[in-house]
C-alpha positions in Angstrom: 0.0 0.0 0.0 2.8 2.4 0.9 4.4 1.8 -2.5 1.1 2.5 -4.3 0.7 5.8 -2.4 4.3 6.7 -3.2 3.7 6.1 -6.9 0.5 8.3 -6.9 2.3 11.2 -5.1 5.2 11.0 -7.6 2.9 11.0 -10.6 0.9 14.0 -9.2 4.1 16.0 -8.7 5.3 15.2 -12.2 2.0 16.3 -13.7 2.2 19.6 -11.8 5.7 20.2 -13.1 4.7 19.6 -16.6 1.7 21.9 -16.5 2.0 25.2 -18.2 2.5 28.2 -16.0 -0.4 30.7 -16.2 -0.1 34.4 -15.6 -2.8 37.0 -15.5 -2.6 40.6 -16.8 -5.0 43.5 -16.4 -5.1 45.5 -19.6 -6.6 48.9 -20.4 -8.4 49.1 -23.7 -7.6 52.8 -23.8 -4.5 54.9 -24.1 -2.3 55.9 -21.1 -4.1 59.2 -21.0 -7.5 57.9 -20.1 -8.6 55.0 -18.0 -11.0 52.5 -19.6 -12.7 49.3 -18.5 -10.3 46.7 -17.3 -10.4 43.3 -19.1 -8.8 40.3 -17.6 -6.7 38.3 -20.0 -5.3 34.9 -19.3 -1.9 34.2 -20.9 -0.3 30.8 -21.0 3.5 31.2 -20.8 5.2 28.8 -23.2 7.1 26.2 -21.2 9.8 26.3 -23.8 10.4 30.0 -23.4 13.2 29.7 -20.9 15.5 32.7 -20.2 18.7 32.6 -18.2 18.4 36.4 -17.4 17.0 36.8 -13.9 14.4 39.4 -14.9 12.5 40.0 -18.1 9.2 41.2 -19.5 7.4 41.5 -22.8 4.6 43.9 -23.3 2.5 45.1 -26.2 2.6 48.9 -26.7 -0.9 50.1 -27.5 -2.6 48.0 -24.8 0.2 47.7 -22.3 -0.6 44.1 -21.9 2.0 41.9 -20.3 2.6 38.9 -22.6 5.5 37.3 -20.7 7.2 38.1 -17.4 9.9 36.7 -15.2 10.5 38.6 -11.9 9.2 41.7 -13.7 9.0 43.8 -10.5 12.4 42.9 -9.0 14.4 46.0 -8.2 17.7 45.9 -10.1 20.4 48.3 -11.3 19.2 49.6 -14.7 22.6 51.0 -16.0 22.1 53.1 -19.2 18.5 52.1 -19.9 18.0 54.8 -17.3 18.5 57.1 -20.4 15.0 56.0 -21.7 13.5 58.4 -19.1 16.1 61.1 -20.0 15.1 60.8 -23.6 11.4 60.8 -22.8 11.7 64.1 -20.9 13.8 65.6 -23.8 11.1 64.7 -26.4 8.3 65.9 -24.1 10.2 69.2 -23.8 10.5 69.4 -27.6 6.7 68.7 -28.0 5.9 71.4 -25.4 8.0 73.9 -27.3 10.4 74.4 -24.4 13.4 73.6 -26.6 14.1 73.1 -30.3 16.4 70.6 -32.1 18.5 73.6 -33.2 19.0 75.1 -29.7 22.6 75.3 -28.6 23.7 73.3 -25.6 26.8 74.4 -23.6 28.7 71.6 -21.9 29.5 72.3 -18.3 32.6 71.0 -16.5 30.4 68.6 -14.5 28.9 67.2 -17.7 32.3 66.8 -19.3 33.6 65.0 -16.2 31.2 62.0 -16.6 32.9 58.6 -16.7 31.6 55.5 -18.4 30.3 55.6 -22.0 30.8 59.1 -23.4 31.6 61.0 -26.5 34.3 63.1 -24.8 32.6 66.5 -24.8 34.9 69.2 -23.5 34.0 71.9 -21.0 32.3 74.9 -22.7 31.9 73.0 -26.0 28.7 73.8 -27.7 26.5 71.3 -29.6 22.9 71.5 -30.7 20.0 69.5 -29.2 19.8 67.2 -32.2 23.4 66.2 -31.9 23.0 65.6 -28.1 20.0 63.3 -28.8 22.1 61.4 -31.4 25.0 60.9 -28.9 22.6 59.7 -26.2 20.6 57.3 -28.4 23.4 55.9 -30.5 26.5 56.0 -28.3 24.8 56.1 -24.8 26.8 59.2 -24.0 26.8 60.1 -20.3 28.3 63.5 -20.9 25.6 64.4 -23.4 22.9 63.2 -21.0 24.1 65.5 -18.2 24.5 68.4 -20.5 20.8 68.0 -21.6 19.7 67.6 -18.0 21.3 70.9 -17.1 19.8 72.6 -20.2 16.2 71.5 -19.3 16.3 71.8 -15.5 19.3 73.9 -14.6 21.0 71.1 -12.7 21.2 67.3 -12.9 19.7 67.1 -9.4 16.6 69.1 -10.5 16.3 67.0 -13.7 16.5 63.8 -11.7 13.6 65.1 -9.5 11.6 65.5 -12.7 12.6 61.9 -13.8 11.2 60.5 -10.5 8.0 62.6 -10.8 7.4 61.3 -14.3 8.1 57.8 -13.2 5.4 58.0 -10.5 3.0 59.4 -13.1 3.6 56.3 -15.3 3.1 53.9 -12.5 6.7 52.9 -12.1 6.4 51.7 -8.6 9.8 50.0 -8.3 12.0 52.8 -9.6 14.2 55.5 -8.0 16.6 57.5 -10.1 19.7 59.2 -8.6 21.3 60.3 -11.8 20.2 60.8 -15.4 22.7 58.4 -17.1 22.6 55.2 -15.1 26.1 55.1 -13.5 26.1 52.7 -10.5 25.2 54.6 -7.3 23.4 53.6 -4.1 19.6 53.7 -4.3 19.4 54.0 -8.1 17.2 51.1 -9.2 14.4 50.1 -11.5 12.6 46.9 -12.7 12.0 45.2 -16.0 8.3 46.2 -16.0 9.1 49.8 -15.0 11.6 50.0 -17.9 8.9 48.6 -20.2 6.5 51.3 -19.0 8.8 54.2 -19.8 9.9 52.6 -23.0 6.3 52.2 -24.1 5.6 55.9 -23.4 8.7 56.9 -25.4 8.2 54.6 -28.4 4.4 55.0 -28.8 4.1 58.8 -28.0 7.4 59.8 -29.7 8.0 57.3 -32.5 10.5 59.8 -34.0 13.0 58.4 -31.4 13.5 55.6 -33.9 15.2 57.9 -36.4 18.0 58.1 -33.8 17.9 54.7 -32.0 18.0 52.6 -35.2 21.1 54.3 -36.7 24.0 51.9 -36.7 26.8 54.3 -37.3 27.1 58.1 -37.6 29.5 61.0 -36.8 29.4 64.4 -35.4 31.9 67.3 -35.2 33.7 68.4 -32.0 34.1 72.1 -32.2 36.4 73.5 -29.5 39.2 76.1 -29.1 41.5 73.4 -30.5 39.6 73.3 -33.7 37.2 70.8 -35.3 37.5 67.0 -35.1 35.2 64.3 -36.4 34.0 61.7 -33.8 32.4 58.4 -34.8 29.3 57.0 -33.2 28.4 53.2 -33.2 25.1 51.9 -31.9 25.4 49.8 -28.7 22.2 48.0 -29.7 23.3 45.2 -32.1 19.7 44.3 -32.9 19.4 47.3 -35.2 21.7 45.5 -37.6 19.6 42.4 -38.1 16.2 42.3 -36.3 13.2 42.8 -38.6 11.1 45.7 -37.6 13.4 47.0 -34.9 12.6 50.5 -33.6 15.1 50.8 -30.8 15.6 51.3 -28.0 18.4 51.3 -25.4 21.2 49.1 -23.9 22.9 49.3 -20.6 25.7 47.6 -18.8 27.8 48.2 -15.7 29.7 45.9 -13.3 26.8 45.8 -10.9 23.9 45.9 -13.4 25.5 43.4 -15.7 23.9 43.5 -19.2 20.5 45.1 -19.7 18.4 45.9 -22.8 15.1 47.5 -23.7 14.3 46.4 -27.3 11.3 47.6 -29.3 10.1 46.4 -32.6 7.0 46.9 -34.8 5.4 44.4 -37.3 1.9 44.5 -38.7 1.1 47.7 -36.7 1.9 45.9 -33.4 4.6 47.4 -31.1 6.3 45.0 -28.8 8.8 46.0 -26.0 11.1 43.3 -24.6 13.2 44.2 -21.5 16.1 42.1 -20.3 17.7 42.9 -16.9 21.0 41.6 -15.5 21.9 39.2 -18.3 25.2 37.4 -17.7 26.7 38.6 -20.9 26.0 40.8 -23.9 25.2 37.9 -26.3 22.5 36.6 -23.9 20.7 39.9 -23.6 20.3 40.3 -27.4 19.4 36.6 -27.9 16.8 36.6 -25.2 15.3 39.9 -26.2 15.0 38.5 -29.8 13.4 35.3 -28.4 10.8 37.4 -26.5 10.0 39.5 -29.5 9.7 36.5 -31.8 7.3 34.8 -29.4 5.1 37.9 -29.3 5.0 38.3 -33.1 4.3 34.6 -33.6 1.5 34.3 -31.1 -0.3 37.6 -31.1 -2.0 40.1 -33.4 -3.4 43.5 -32.7 -6.7 45.1 -33.4 -6.7 48.8 -33.5 -9.7 51.1 -34.1 -7.8 54.2 -35.0 -10.5 55.4 -37.5 -13.0 56.7 -35.0 -14.3 59.5 -37.2 -17.7 57.8 -36.9 -20.6 60.1 -37.9 -22.3 60.6 -34.6 -25.8 61.9 -34.4 -26.3 64.8 -32.0 -27.8 64.0 -28.6 -30.9 65.8 -27.5 -30.4 68.2 -24.5 -33.4 68.9 -22.3 -33.9 72.3 -20.7 -30.7 73.7 -22.3 -29.9 76.8 -24.2 -29.2 74.4 -27.1 -31.5 71.6 -28.2 -28.6 69.1 -28.8 -25.0 68.5 -28.3 -22.5 66.9 -30.7 -20.3 64.0 -29.5 -16.5 63.5 -29.9 -14.1 60.6 -29.3 -10.8 61.5 -27.7 -9.4 58.0 -27.4 -8.4 55.0 -29.4 -9.1 51.3 -28.9 -6.7 48.4 -29.1 -7.1 44.7 -28.3 -4.5 42.0 -28.3 -5.6 38.8 -30.0 -4.0 35.5 -28.9 -3.1 32.9 -31.5 -6.2 31.3 -32.9 -8.3 34.4 -32.6 -9.0 36.7 -35.6 -9.4 40.5 -35.5 -12.1 39.9 -38.1 -14.3 38.6 -35.3 -14.3 41.9 -33.4 -17.3 44.2 -33.9 -18.3 47.5 -32.3 -21.7 49.0 -31.3 -22.2 52.7 -31.1 -24.7 53.7 -28.3 -25.8 57.3 -27.7 -28.0 58.5 -24.9 -31.5 59.4 -26.0 -31.2 62.7 -24.1 -29.2 64.5 -21.5 -30.3 67.2 -19.1 -28.7 70.6 -19.0 -26.3 71.8 -17.9 -23.8 69.7 -20.0 -20.1 70.3 -19.5 -17.4 69.6 -22.1 -16.3 66.0 -21.9 -19.4 64.8 -20.1 -20.3 61.3 -21.2 -23.2 61.1 -23.7 -22.7 57.6 -25.0 -20.1 54.9 -25.7 -18.7 52.6 -28.3 -18.7 48.9 -27.0 -16.4 46.3 -28.6 -17.2 42.6 -28.7 -15.3 39.5 -29.6 -18.0 37.2 -30.8 -20.6 38.0 -28.1 -18.1 38.8 -25.3 -17.5 42.4 -24.4 -13.8 43.2 -24.6 -13.9 46.9 -23.9 -15.4 50.3 -24.5 -14.7 54.0 -25.3 -16.7 56.9 -24.0 -18.4 59.4 -26.3 -18.0 62.8 -24.8 -19.8 66.1 -25.2 -17.8 68.4 -27.6 -19.2 71.6 -26.1 -20.8 73.0 -23.0 -24.6 73.6 -22.9 -25.9 75.8 -20.1 -29.3 75.4 -18.5 -31.9 77.6 -20.2 -33.5 80.5 -18.3 -36.8 82.1 -18.9 -35.3 84.4 -21.4 -33.6 81.6 -23.3 -36.9 79.6 -23.4 -38.8 82.6 -24.7 -36.2 83.2 -27.5 -36.4 79.5 -28.5 -40.2 79.6 -28.7 -40.0 82.7 -30.9 -37.4 81.0 -33.2 -39.5 77.9 -33.5 -42.6 80.0 -34.4 -40.9 81.8 -37.2 -39.2 78.7 -38.5 -42.6 76.9 -38.6 -44.3 79.8 -40.3 -41.9 79.8 -43.3 
């Protein structure tokens, strides 16, 4: 009897070990700017997708869905993938009109003194913003990073405070920046998932970063008191040479961080971001990032409803200065289909309220677009009021009656 029980226990343990691991991810079917309805997605992690790197994650850009993860929230040294946040703040400043690509950047003694990867900028050397972005994106230049931080915030310390503030806004709960370039210092850490979050924000909101991050080799001119010299730049991300659809993004390596990589690629309108942390060697980080990206492209497809210029009928307003209000859609919808599902089976239904009472404020909800896969609801987008409608007073009601009278008598 003891032998039979022993055999049963052994078989049970073997079956548990052979079962696929299942992870769960909450995805938002709206952009990062607006919260939408959460949809639970069950993702079976391929048992053959084994990584030697201690921490990794694969996400899809438009939905933010986690496709694969391994210790995604573990706090580790991020090395130069710290610069993803530096670049994000630079591009946000460009969009806001705070700086221009042609603006001059003066290199301080502090910026010129940075160790690690650098392009050997000299104190008081002047380069434009475009060149600095090129040096950061291609050659991972610490000196260029600090020079840009000082341009944008006055000091590296003040810029780092902005980095941490932006990290909190993005939900990066396992990140704390101490510098803007990623040199190893105490209390400077991030996680694979947090790196993916800031990478997603950069690559989806500022796709022009790819014009820099996918350049394999380039040059720029040092102009100092000693004259002009050409300096060569070689991309630290070897995937830009051979990976189909690569869009970036950033490498990092130090003695403590080991080898890190945030790799982004786009195929068939789907953005994937693979993050590898603390890989044992540089070959492993590129191989395992490629493996993650390949897995995502092979097993998933994306549905995007970017064409939301649906002709919406106006919604009736009761007791308002206007009889109706027009709707608008400020958002986009994305849904990640697993292998075996077809985007052709997704349909949408536009639902407008029959009427809304005044007063109506701009962006008040007046309807929604609901998306279904077969008969299962997979998400929705709100239809919002495009203008404000005040509540009608006695004078407004009288004017409306007069207008109606003359319109009907024509």
